[in-house]
C-alpha positions in Angstrom: 78.0 104.4 95.3 75.4 106.5 95.9 74.5 108.6 99.3 72.3 106.2 100.5 75.1 103.5 100.2 77.7 105.1 101.9 74.3 105.5 105.3 73.5 102.1 105.1 77.4 101.0 105.0 77.5 103.5 107.7 75.1 101.9 110.0 76.5 99.1 109.6 80.4 100.1 111.0 80.9 99.0 114.5 84.3 99.4 116.5 86.2 96.0 115.9 88.0 95.7 119.8 90.8 93.5 118.4 91.4 95.7 115.6 91.6 98.7 117.8 94.3 97.3 120.5 96.2 95.5 117.5 96.7 98.6 115.8 97.5 100.8 119.6 99.8 98.6 120.4 101.3 98.6 117.2 101.7 102.6 117.3 103.4 101.7 120.7 100.9 103.4 122.2 99.7 102.8 125.6 95.8 102.7 126.3 96.2 106.6 128.3 98.0 107.7 125.6 95.4 107.0 123.1 93.0 108.3 126.1 95.0 111.8 125.6 95.8 111.8 122.3 91.5 111.3 121.2 90.1 113.7 124.1 88.6 110.2 125.6 88.6 109.2 129.1 91.1 106.2 129.4 88.5 103.6 130.7 86.6 104.1 127.9 89.9 103.2 125.8 89.6 100.2 128.6 86.1 99.6 127.4 85.7 99.5 123.8 89.1 96.8 123.4 87.8 94.7 125.7 84.1 94.5 124.3 82.5 95.9 126.7 81.3 99.2 125.1 80.6 100.2 121.6 81.9 103.2 119.8 80.2 106.3 118.7 81.0 107.1 115.2 81.9 110.6 116.9 84.4 107.9 119.1 85.3 106.1 116.2 86.5 108.9 114.4 88.8 109.7 117.5 90.6 107.6 117.5 91.3 106.4 114.2 92.8 110.4 113.9 94.7 110.1 117.3 95.8 106.0 115.7 96.5 108.4 111.9 94.8 105.4 110.7 91.1 105.3 108.7 88.4 104.5 110.4 87.7 101.3 108.7 90.9 100.0 109.7 89.0 100.0 113.6 85.8 98.7 112.4 84.1 95.0 110.9 81.0 95.8 108.5 77.8 94.0 109.8 76.9 91.8 107.2 73.0 92.7 106.5 70.9 90.0 108.0 69.8 87.5 104.7 66.3 86.5 104.3 65.5 82.6 105.0 62.4 81.3 102.9 
């Protein structure tokens, strides 16, 4: 995979609210505990899990680190739109 391919893939990564919630619950963390570990506000965790906010790349990194999982585990990769002929 070329550097260009990696950049294109990263630009399509979006936080998956359901995956974030499931992994947080499986690790036994409350929203407040996850927020503390990630260094973000608890209300942001709630909004991310509710799909009201999208995670920026730095927030995704902080959450993945706090949950001890990969960034891909809490993200979805949007498929590029196919050309309509």
